[in-house]
C-alpha positions as CSV (number, residue, x, y, z in Angstrom):
1,X,-40.5,3.6,-44.0
2,X,-43.9,2.2,-45.0
3,X,-42.5,0.7,-48.1
4,X,-39.8,-1.1,-46.2
5,X,-42.4,-2.7,-43.9
6,X,-44.4,-3.9,-47.0
7,X,-41.2,-5.5,-48.4
8,X,-40.5,-7.3,-45.1
9,X,-44.1,-8.5,-44.8
10,X,-44.1,-9.7,-48.4
11,X,-40.7,-11.4,-47.8
12,X,-42.0,-13.2,-44.6
13,X,-45.2,-14.3,-46.4
14,X,-43.1,-15.6,-49.3
15,X,-40.7,-17.5,-47.0
16,X,-43.6,-19.0,-45.0
17,X,-45.3,-20.1,-48.3
18,X,-42.1,-21.7,-49.5
19,X,-41.5,-23.5,-46.2
20,X,-45.0,-24.8,-46.0
21,X,-44.8,-26.1,-49.6
22,X,-41.5,-27.8,-49.0
23,X,-42.9,-29.4,-45.8
24,X,-45.9,-30.7,-47.8
25,X,-43.6,-32.2,-50.4
26,X,-41.0,-33.4,-47.9
27,X,-38.3,-31.2,-49.3
28,X,-38.8,-32.3,-53.0
29,X,-37.7,-29.0,-54.8
30,X,-39.2,-30.1,-58.1
31,X,-42.7,-30.8,-56.8
32,X,-42.5,-27.6,-54.6
33,X,-41.5,-25.4,-57.5
34,X,-44.3,-26.8,-59.7
35,X,-46.9,-26.1,-56.9
36,X,-45.5,-22.6,-56.4
37,X,-45.5,-21.8,-60.1
38,X,-41.8,-21.2,-60.4
39,X,-38.9,-22.8,-62.0
40,X,-36.7,-25.1,-59.8
41,X,-33.7,-22.7,-60.2
42,X,-35.8,-19.8,-59.0
43,X,-37.0,-21.8,-56.0
44,X,-33.3,-22.7,-55.2
45,X,-32.5,-19.0,-55.5
46,X,-35.3,-18.0,-53.1
47,X,-34.4,-20.7,-50.6
48,X,-30.9,-19.5,-50.6
49,X,-32.1,-15.8,-50.4
50,X,-34.4,-16.4,-47.5
51,X,-31.8,-18.7,-45.7
52,X,-34.2,-21.7,-45.7
53,X,-32.5,-25.0,-44.8
54,X,-34.3,-27.3,-47.1
55,X,-32.7,-30.4,-45.2
56,X,-35.1,-29.8,-42.4
57,X,-38.1,-30.8,-44.7
58,X,-36.5,-34.1,-46.0
C-alpha cells in the first residue's frame, strides 16, 4: 500500500514537472525534452502515458 502511494506521488510530481516545462517552452517538445534531460521520444511517451494534452501549451 505504501509503495503504491509513493508511485502515485512520483507520477504526479513527474506529470507536474513535464506540464510546467511544456508551459515554459510553449509546447515545444524538443526544448522541453532537453531541459528535462530526456530524449524527445521519451518525452512523447511520458506525455501519452500521463494523458497530457500538449496542445494546451501551444
